[in-house]
C-alpha positions, 0 to 999 in steps of 0.5 A: 437560498437556505435550501440550496445551502442544505443540499449543498452541504449533504452533497459534501459531506455525503460520503456513502460508496466512496472508499476512504483513502486510508483504504487506497494508500493501504492497497497500494502499499502492499501491491509495492511491496508484492513486486517490490520482493518479486522482482528483489527476493531471489537476489536478497535471497542469494546474498543472504545465502552467501553471507551465511556461507561465509559465516559458516565456512561452506 
């Protein structure tokens, strides 16, 4: 019984080859930022340009 318990414990705690969760979260967040920036970038740039033109009077 002890042998089975040891093998099971090793299998549960053996994380070789697994990508840690924080790496996946970081990559997915970066991907979302790139996608959102790609879609909203031109619109945000236009809003910024309009705001600058209103402030400077041009």
